[in-house]
LUMVEXVEX-322215 format. One record per residue: chain; residue in three letters; x, y, z of N, C-alpha, C in turn. Coordinates in nm, 4 decimals, always signed. Each point is the difference from the previous one (the first is absolute). Layout:
REM residues N
mol|type|n.x|n.y|n.z|ca.x|ca.y|ca.z|c.x|c.y|c.z
A|ALA|X|Y|Z|X|Y|Z|X|Y|Z
...
//
This chain:
REM residues 136
mol|type|n.x|n.y|n.z|ca.x|ca.y|ca.z|c.x|c.y|c.z
A|MET|+0.0842|-0.1191|+0.0000|-0.0842|+0.1191|+0.0000|+0.0882|+0.1247|+0.0000
A|VAL|-0.0349|+0.0941|-0.0857|+0.0681|+0.1292|+0.0010|-0.0449|+0.0731|+0.1264
A|ASP|+0.0955|+0.0522|+0.0730|-0.0292|+0.0666|+0.1264|-0.0931|+0.1193|-0.0226
A|PRO|-0.1237|-0.0074|+0.0523|-0.0964|+0.1087|-0.0224|+0.0372|+0.1308|+0.0691
A|SER|+0.1008|-0.0031|+0.0870|+0.0400|+0.1245|+0.0668|+0.0637|+0.0986|-0.0989
A|HIS|+0.0340|-0.0475|-0.1206|+0.0551|+0.0898|-0.1025|-0.1068|+0.0861|-0.0666
A|LYS|-0.1280|-0.0329|+0.0240|-0.1071|+0.0797|-0.0577|+0.0153|+0.1447|+0.0444
A|GLY|-0.0042|+0.0917|-0.0957|+0.0153|+0.1418|+0.0282|+0.1435|+0.0495|-0.0149
A|ARG|+0.0933|-0.0926|-0.0166|+0.1407|+0.0397|-0.0130|+0.0207|+0.0860|-0.1249
A|VAL|+0.0736|+0.1090|+0.0156|+0.0294|+0.0927|-0.1094|+0.1487|-0.0107|-0.0318
A|PHE|+0.0322|-0.0030|-0.1279|+0.1372|-0.0148|-0.0464|+0.0528|+0.1346|-0.0503
A|PRO|+0.1331|+0.0137|-0.0074|+0.0573|+0.1274|-0.0459|-0.0486|+0.0373|-0.1399
A|SER|-0.0210|+0.1281|-0.0214|-0.0449|+0.0511|-0.1298|+0.1119|-0.0117|-0.1028
A|TYR|-0.0385|+0.0000|-0.1253|+0.0945|-0.0009|-0.1111|-0.0556|+0.0889|-0.1096
A|GLU|+0.0880|+0.0404|-0.0925|-0.0419|+0.0922|-0.1061|+0.0288|-0.0571|-0.1374
A|PHE|-0.0809|+0.0440|-0.0951|+0.0190|-0.0366|-0.1401|-0.0449|+0.1178|-0.0862
A|THR|+0.0869|+0.0435|-0.0914|-0.0366|+0.1049|-0.0940|-0.0441|-0.0652|-0.1304
A|ILE|-0.1178|+0.0375|-0.0468|-0.0548|-0.0583|-0.1230|+0.0779|+0.0537|-0.1190
A|GLU|+0.0662|-0.0897|-0.0705|+0.0808|+0.0370|-0.1157|-0.0614|-0.0573|-0.1273
A|ARG|+0.0115|+0.0718|-0.1073|-0.0512|-0.0454|-0.1294|+0.0644|-0.1339|-0.0391
A|GLY|+0.1301|-0.0169|+0.0295|+0.0690|-0.1250|-0.0335|-0.0599|-0.1205|+0.0706
A|LYS|-0.0340|+0.0157|+0.1263|-0.0623|-0.1110|+0.0747|-0.1395|-0.0294|-0.0551
A|LEU|-0.0714|+0.1041|-0.0403|-0.1309|-0.0221|-0.0625|+0.0187|-0.0798|-0.1289
A|HIS|+0.0971|+0.0382|-0.0810|+0.0272|-0.0706|-0.1257|+0.0342|-0.1471|+0.0267
A|GLU|+0.0865|-0.0260|+0.0983|+0.0361|-0.1378|+0.0355|-0.1233|-0.0791|+0.0432
A|PHE|-0.0851|+0.0627|+0.0805|-0.1211|-0.0665|+0.0478|-0.0916|-0.0360|-0.1173
A|LEU|-0.0181|+0.0951|-0.0914|-0.0867|-0.0249|-0.1157|+0.0556|-0.1124|-0.0871
A|LEU|+0.1308|-0.0061|-0.0163|+0.0615|-0.1111|-0.0737|-0.0259|-0.1325|+0.0707
A|ALA|+0.0141|-0.0002|+0.1323|-0.0179|-0.1220|+0.0779|-0.1422|-0.0551|-0.0091
A|ILE|-0.0992|+0.0900|-0.0058|-0.1391|-0.0471|-0.0065|-0.0528|-0.0067|-0.1433
A|GLY|+0.0843|+0.0394|-0.0964|-0.0391|-0.0083|-0.1412|-0.1055|+0.1011|-0.0408
A|ASP|-0.0008|+0.1167|+0.0619|-0.1007|+0.1019|-0.0305|+0.0587|+0.1046|-0.0948
A|GLU|-0.0557|+0.0095|-0.1191|+0.0480|+0.0947|-0.1010|-0.0990|+0.1142|-0.0239
A|ASN|-0.0851|+0.0264|+0.0958|-0.1013|+0.1045|-0.0135|+0.0669|+0.1353|-0.0225
A|PRO|-0.0336|+0.0698|-0.1083|+0.0619|+0.1303|-0.0278|-0.0337|+0.1070|+0.1036
A|ALA|-0.0991|-0.0228|+0.0839|-0.0342|+0.0969|+0.1045|+0.1174|+0.0215|+0.0957
A|TYR|+0.0903|-0.0985|+0.0076|+0.1141|+0.0116|+0.0910|+0.1174|+0.0739|-0.0626
A|LEU|-0.0133|+0.0465|-0.1247|+0.1095|+0.0661|-0.0697|-0.0078|+0.1525|+0.0050
A|VAL|-0.1004|+0.0541|+0.0650|-0.0178|+0.1456|+0.0081|+0.0913|+0.0584|+0.1085
A|ASP|+0.0087|+0.1320|+0.0074|+0.0886|+0.0662|+0.0963|-0.0331|-0.0334|+0.1456
A|ASP|-0.1268|+0.0026|+0.0354|-0.0419|-0.0313|+0.1369|-0.0949|-0.1198|-0.0053
A|PRO|+0.0559|-0.1201|-0.0188|-0.0862|-0.1161|-0.0210|-0.0703|-0.0445|+0.1277
A|PRO|-0.1139|-0.0650|-0.0170|-0.0606|-0.0659|+0.1162|+0.0912|-0.1164|+0.0374
A|LEU|-0.0058|-0.0435|+0.1235|+0.0785|-0.1157|+0.0405|-0.0910|-0.1214|+0.0057
A|PRO|+0.0479|-0.1164|-0.0440|-0.0827|-0.1211|+0.0067|-0.0422|-0.0258|+0.1451
A|PRO|-0.1166|-0.0582|+0.0197|-0.0527|-0.0190|+0.1358|+0.0920|-0.0795|+0.0927
A|THR|+0.0783|-0.0931|-0.0548|+0.0865|-0.0818|+0.0844|+0.1450|+0.0490|+0.0042
A|PHE|+0.0258|+0.1178|-0.0545|+0.1364|+0.0530|-0.0018|+0.0564|+0.0195|+0.1406
A|ALA|-0.0851|+0.0153|+0.0976|+0.0458|+0.0210|+0.1378|+0.0841|-0.1165|+0.0505
A|THR|-0.0105|-0.1162|-0.0614|+0.0854|-0.1128|+0.0363|+0.1468|+0.0405|-0.0119
A|VAL|+0.0296|+0.0833|-0.0975|+0.1370|+0.0460|-0.0241|+0.0517|+0.0806|+0.1201
A|PHE|-0.0861|+0.0743|+0.0658|+0.0423|+0.0825|+0.1136|+0.0695|-0.0853|+0.1058
A|ALA|-0.0622|-0.1112|+0.0363|+0.0557|-0.0862|+0.1047|+0.1281|-0.0684|-0.0462
A|PHE|+0.0004|-0.0513|-0.1236|+0.1174|-0.0722|-0.0478|+0.1215|+0.0901|-0.0142
A|TRP|-0.0171|+0.1185|-0.0564|+0.1125|+0.0887|-0.0262|+0.0185|+0.1044|+0.1091
A|GLY|-0.0990|+0.0181|+0.0855|+0.0104|+0.1011|+0.1038|+0.0626|-0.0506|+0.1288
A|GLY|+0.0105|-0.1308|+0.0136|+0.0688|-0.0541|+0.1162|-0.0874|-0.0609|+0.1073
A|MET|-0.1229|-0.0373|-0.0318|-0.0838|-0.0608|+0.1022|+0.0652|-0.1275|+0.0543
A|ASN|+0.0546|-0.0840|-0.0876|+0.0646|-0.1255|+0.0359|-0.0965|-0.0918|+0.0759
A|MET|-0.0942|-0.0553|-0.0745|-0.1026|-0.0872|+0.0574|+0.0606|-0.1181|+0.0749
A|GLU|+0.1067|-0.0576|-0.0533|+0.0618|-0.1149|+0.0676|+0.0470|+0.0388|+0.1392
A|ASN|+0.0663|+0.1143|+0.0133|+0.0464|+0.0468|+0.1296|-0.1174|+0.0332|+0.0926
A|LEU|-0.1025|+0.0638|-0.0541|-0.1187|+0.0329|+0.0798|-0.0595|-0.1278|+0.0598
A|LEU|-0.0148|-0.1042|-0.0837|-0.0580|-0.1254|+0.0484|+0.0904|-0.0685|+0.1020
A|LYS|+0.1308|+0.0035|-0.0228|+0.0928|-0.0596|+0.0972|-0.0140|+0.0656|+0.1363
A|GLN|-0.0258|+0.1306|+0.0012|-0.0142|+0.0715|+0.1270|-0.1201|-0.0465|+0.0807
A|ILE|-0.0964|-0.0632|-0.0673|-0.1158|-0.0521|+0.0740|+0.0040|-0.1538|+0.0068
A|GLY|+0.1182|-0.0577|-0.0323|+0.0190|-0.1439|+0.0154|-0.0461|-0.0852|-0.1162
A|VAL|-0.0111|+0.0582|-0.1193|-0.0478|-0.0731|-0.1171|+0.1124|-0.0091|-0.1031
A|GLU|+0.0268|-0.1209|-0.0480|+0.0998|-0.0207|-0.1049|-0.0692|+0.0071|-0.1365
A|MET|+0.0631|+0.0692|-0.0934|-0.0583|+0.0218|-0.1331|-0.0342|-0.1309|-0.0717
A|TRP|+0.0790|-0.1030|+0.0183|-0.0255|-0.1270|-0.0691|-0.1306|-0.0646|+0.0445
A|ASN|-0.0566|+0.0472|+0.1077|-0.1222|-0.0580|+0.0554|-0.1233|+0.0863|-0.0295
A|VAL|+0.0128|+0.0927|-0.0967|-0.1028|+0.1002|-0.0237|-0.0670|-0.0183|-0.1357
A|LEU|-0.1296|+0.0223|-0.0029|-0.0760|+0.0112|-0.1245|-0.0592|+0.1407|-0.0045
A|HIS|-0.0026|+0.0575|-0.1187|-0.0610|+0.1321|-0.0161|-0.1487|-0.0217|-0.0212
A|GLY|-0.0812|+0.0466|+0.0936|-0.1428|-0.0266|-0.0053|-0.0796|+0.1041|-0.0782
A|GLU|+0.0170|+0.1252|+0.0342|-0.0762|+0.1083|-0.0641|+0.0858|+0.1256|-0.0058
A|GLN|-0.0366|+0.0876|-0.0903|+0.0624|+0.1323|-0.0094|-0.1079|+0.0966|-0.0465
A|GLU|-0.0095|+0.1126|+0.0649|-0.0953|+0.1010|-0.0472|+0.0582|+0.1384|+0.0215
A|TYR|-0.0382|+0.0901|-0.0887|+0.0472|+0.1376|+0.0041|-0.1203|+0.0928|+0.0022
A|GLU|+0.0073|+0.1002|+0.0842|-0.1024|+0.1039|+0.0053|+0.0693|+0.1324|-0.0299
A|THR|-0.0275|+0.0549|-0.1170|+0.0608|+0.1269|-0.0398|-0.0849|+0.1141|+0.0545
A|LEU|+0.0630|+0.0875|+0.0767|-0.0699|+0.1106|+0.0654|+0.0176|+0.1326|-0.0727
A|ALA|+0.1097|+0.0115|-0.0756|+0.0309|+0.1228|-0.0743|+0.0883|-0.0383|-0.1187
A|PRO|+0.0002|+0.0824|-0.1041|+0.0816|-0.0328|-0.1178|+0.1487|-0.0102|+0.0330
A|LEU|+0.0668|-0.0920|-0.0684|+0.1444|-0.0188|+0.0115|+0.0630|+0.0459|-0.1313
A|HIS|+0.1167|+0.0622|+0.0084|+0.0638|+0.0557|-0.1194|+0.1481|-0.0355|-0.0049
A|ILE|+0.0536|-0.0045|-0.1221|+0.1439|-0.0135|-0.0175|+0.0656|+0.1147|+0.0774
A|GLY|+0.1034|-0.0313|+0.0765|+0.0698|+0.1012|+0.0793|-0.0449|+0.0065|+0.1447
A|ASP|-0.1172|-0.0546|+0.0311|-0.0458|-0.0022|+0.1391|+0.0891|-0.0934|+0.0819
A|THR|+0.0232|+0.0374|+0.1237|+0.0730|-0.0870|+0.0924|-0.0992|-0.0539|+0.1015
A|MET|-0.0121|-0.1319|+0.0010|-0.0910|-0.0682|+0.0909|+0.0742|-0.0379|+0.1272
A|SER|-0.0628|+0.0208|+0.1124|+0.0522|-0.0461|+0.1281|-0.0995|-0.1035|+0.0522
A|GLY|+0.0486|-0.1241|+0.0166|-0.0886|-0.1082|+0.0412|+0.0312|-0.0482|+0.1401
A|THR|-0.1055|-0.0264|+0.0751|+0.0138|-0.0546|+0.1345|-0.0881|-0.1233|+0.0104
A|ALA|+0.0639|-0.1143|+0.0270|-0.0720|-0.1270|+0.0110|-0.0289|-0.0319|+0.1462
A|ARG|-0.1146|-0.0628|+0.0189|-0.0350|-0.0469|+0.1352|-0.0732|-0.1329|-0.0118
A|ILE|+0.0088|-0.0793|+0.1036|-0.0739|-0.1252|+0.0064|-0.1410|+0.0337|+0.0465
A|ALA|-0.0962|-0.0124|-0.0902|-0.1378|+0.0371|+0.0316|-0.0738|-0.1124|+0.0714
A|ASP|+0.0374|-0.1251|-0.0316|-0.0705|-0.1121|+0.0627|+0.0850|-0.1256|-0.0115
A|ILE|-0.0170|-0.0887|+0.0964|+0.0596|-0.1333|-0.0011|-0.1070|-0.0936|+0.0535
A|TYR|-0.0298|-0.1059|-0.0768|-0.1003|-0.0947|+0.0463|+0.0255|-0.1368|-0.0617
A|ALA|-0.0610|-0.1010|+0.0591|+0.0114|-0.1377|-0.0487|-0.1353|-0.0462|-0.0501
A|LYS|+0.0047|-0.0805|-0.1076|-0.1236|-0.0535|-0.0569|+0.0374|-0.1231|-0.0825
A|ALA|-0.0754|-0.1062|+0.0159|+0.0196|-0.1231|-0.0774|+0.1445|-0.0501|+0.0070
A|GLY|+0.0624|+0.0105|+0.1168|+0.1353|-0.0503|+0.0185|+0.1100|+0.0867|-0.0597
A|MET|-0.0367|+0.1186|-0.0451|+0.0999|+0.0908|-0.0562|-0.0034|+0.1314|+0.0769
A|ASN|+0.1103|+0.0736|-0.0076|+0.0082|+0.1320|+0.0614|-0.0102|+0.1051|-0.1088
A|PHE|-0.0653|+0.1087|+0.0315|-0.0178|+0.1096|-0.0944|+0.0564|+0.1275|+0.0631
A|VAL|+0.0780|+0.0727|-0.0802|+0.0576|+0.1260|+0.0443|-0.0421|+0.1069|-0.1002
A|GLU|-0.0704|+0.1001|+0.0487|-0.0436|+0.1104|-0.0858|+0.0933|+0.1184|+0.0229
A|ILE|+0.0639|+0.0444|-0.1085|+0.0930|+0.1123|+0.0060|-0.0596|+0.1159|-0.0789
A|VAL|-0.0143|+0.1132|+0.0653|-0.0526|+0.1200|-0.0655|+0.1124|+0.1031|-0.0069
A|THR|+0.0225|+0.0519|-0.1194|+0.0990|+0.1051|-0.0183|-0.0723|+0.1250|-0.0471
A|GLN|+0.0225|+0.1087|+0.0702|-0.0605|+0.1282|-0.0364|+0.1086|+0.0887|-0.0590
A|TYR|-0.0330|+0.0618|-0.1138|+0.0956|+0.0862|-0.0700|-0.0470|+0.1444|+0.0007
A|GLN|+0.0966|+0.0879|+0.0187|-0.0210|+0.1436|-0.0134|+0.0964|+0.0507|-0.1069
A|ASN|-0.0403|+0.1065|-0.0693|+0.0925|+0.0595|-0.0970|+0.0912|+0.1005|+0.0706
A|GLN|+0.0847|+0.0661|-0.0771|+0.0978|+0.0946|+0.0539|-0.0649|+0.1203|+0.0681
A|ASN|-0.1288|+0.0201|-0.0206|-0.0730|+0.1105|+0.0635|-0.0742|-0.0445|+0.1261
A|GLY|+0.0195|-0.1266|+0.0396|-0.0666|-0.0520|+0.1187|-0.1442|-0.0405|-0.0230
A|VAL|-0.0428|-0.0077|-0.1280|-0.1370|-0.0374|-0.0339|-0.0103|-0.1524|-0.0089
A|ALA|-0.0975|-0.0581|+0.0685|-0.0247|-0.1442|-0.0100|-0.0454|-0.0319|-0.1425
A|VAL|+0.0737|-0.0871|-0.0690|-0.0307|-0.0271|-0.1398|-0.0381|-0.1446|-0.0287
A|LEU|+0.0394|-0.0925|+0.0878|-0.0219|-0.1408|-0.0329|+0.0034|-0.0860|+0.1253
A|ASN|-0.0897|-0.0985|+0.0035|+0.0045|-0.1055|+0.1004|+0.0211|-0.1316|-0.0723
A|ASP|+0.0922|-0.0796|+0.0508|+0.0355|-0.1292|-0.0578|-0.0249|-0.1058|+0.1057
A|ARG|-0.0783|-0.1013|-0.0341|-0.0310|-0.1071|+0.0948|+0.0447|-0.1328|-0.0586
A|ALA|+0.0827|-0.0728|+0.0754|+0.0459|-0.1322|-0.0422|-0.0425|-0.1020|+0.1059
A|LEU|-0.0499|-0.1132|-0.0456|-0.0330|-0.1092|+0.0905|+0.0973|-0.1133|-0.0280
A|ILE|+0.0774|-0.0335|+0.1013|+0.1025|-0.1025|-0.0094|-0.0506|-0.1244|+0.0742
A|ILE|+0.0116|-0.1157|-0.0665|-0.0393|-0.1265|+0.0612|+0.1274|-0.0712|+0.0413
A|VAL|+0.0060|-0.0387|+0.1268|+0.1164|-0.0708|+0.0525|-0.0400|-0.1463|+0.0180
A|ARG|+0.0670|-0.0851|-0.0751|-0.0316|-0.1431|+0.0035|+0.0566|-0.0629|+0.1266
A|GLY|-0.0714|-0.1019|+0.0481|+0.0520|-0.0817|+0.1090|-0.0190|+0.0551|+0.1367
//
């Protein structure tokens, strides 16, 4: 069982500046050739926020180790994004992750991680929710 006392734990913030190059790499990775992304101030794909954590330094493996979970024992259960304000190339996102919930069901442990992002102006722009399933 994942120790439920970690519920509510907040991890150090990290930053990511949205760059056109990272957007281009993301679009190549998902195979999206929509010309809407070629304009000066393009919209960002709904799942682009995944890039924030990977390149901004969230380090999911380290976060999970801090609560006693080894990455090899993890399944990715769900991911959802709630966009609160427009995101733009050049914006710097500051993300803070916290353990929103830990519970057991059907012999498995579930860890819900919520990351809230603010832009460089301190405006809340995005909420990211991940549900991690811990086997065994």
